[in-house]
C-alpha positions, 0 to 999 in steps of 0.5 A: 499500499503507498505510504502518500496520501493526499495531505503529502501533496502539497509536501511534494509541491513545496519539494518541486518548488525548491528544485526549480529555484535551486534553494530553500531560501528562493522558494520560500520568497516563491512560496511565501513562506520562511526558509526553515520552513521549507526546509523543514517541509522537505525534510518531512516529505524525506521522511514520508519516502523512506529516501533522502532527496537532496544532499546538503551542505553550507554551500550547495544543494544537491537533488540526489537520484531518487530526488530527481526521480520524485521531481519528474512526477512531482513537478506537475503538482505546483500547477495543478494545486494553485488551480485546485486553491483558485476553484475552492478560494478565488481571491474573488466570490464568483460562482452561482447561489441559490436562496429560497424565501417566501414571496412577501420576503423577497419582495419588501426585503431582498429586492431593495438589496439586490443592488447592493449585493450585485456591485459589491460581488459582481461574478456571483449570480443568485438563483432565487426561489420564491415558495411559500411552503418550504422547501427541501434544501439538502433534496433540492440543492439550495445553498440558502434559505430565509424562514420564519422559525428554526430549523426543523432539521437538525441537519440544517444550521439557523442563525436568526436575523429577526424576531417580531409579532404579528398584529391584528389589521384591518383596512378602513374600508372593512372598518367603515363598514364593519363594528371595530371589535372591542372583545375576543368575542368581537373578533370572533364575529369578524370575518377573517382572513387566515394564514394556514401556516399560523392558525392550525385547525383555523384557530388563532392563538395569541397573546393578551396581558401575558395570556394565551387567548384563543380566537375562532373565526365563525367565517374566513377566507384562507390563502397561503401566501402571506403577501397575497393575505396582505393584499386580501386584507388592504382590500378590506375582504376581513381582518388577519394578523400581519406582520408590522415590518412587512407593511410600513408602507402601508400603515404609513398611508392608513391602508391597514390599520391595527386593530386592539393593540392589546393583543398581539402573537408570539414573537417569530424568528426570522432564521438563515438556514443552510445545510452546514456549518463546515465547507460553505463555499466561499460565494455562499458565506459571502451572501450569509454574511452581507444579510447577516450584516445588513441588518435586512428587515430595518433596512 
């Protein structure tokens, strides 16, 4: 069985550089290392191979017969390893990154940042997968996702980027046509727009004065898209629980009005999720860092 493994390839490449530059000092300058480190690596290679590669003296460095034969094979390694290194650790991040999120987050928070990201990393191209249902990042080979809540899969890494509670909103048109609710019983009589991902069994579980309350709407529409749900509430089709950060413009121009402000949901966590913390490609890492440092929900 061979005594060489992949960890020794770098030693062979260092040895080839010493042969081509004719000295440890010249090789150290080319490899941006120290002379003693280069000498140590060649000695380590000689120990692995069990042969002397150089005859050393204070005045000259002579390659042995075995060293010459090893060099003839190893001389191909420096350019090969440099090419591999340029692929895995490029000087400028490049390549394609796939990221998934729901339509609402994409339109309201990611779209305004794409120009800045493209200007900073012009060689990175993005594949945006918009889906209001959670995609399987590993099975679908997706690099990164933005999700509400921590990862449910232990194989995924989650980085919390935002925390916020849902409040109850209605449009002025809806409130003009219906009495403004003042109690939980009034809320149950309202026509609702429900998001199945949050309102399981068509029941709203919210908080009021540090107590959990349940609201059982008698009539409701359901929609699995947060963006469409917001538009339905703004159109006066019913009341709904919405995230204030998602509807700042509508709040400012009074297209949506918060009702019963003492009631809200438990805080929701927004997370960046990706399959592994180890061996994350540079192109994906810079996108993760960009999103974490930009504070996208408060941009």
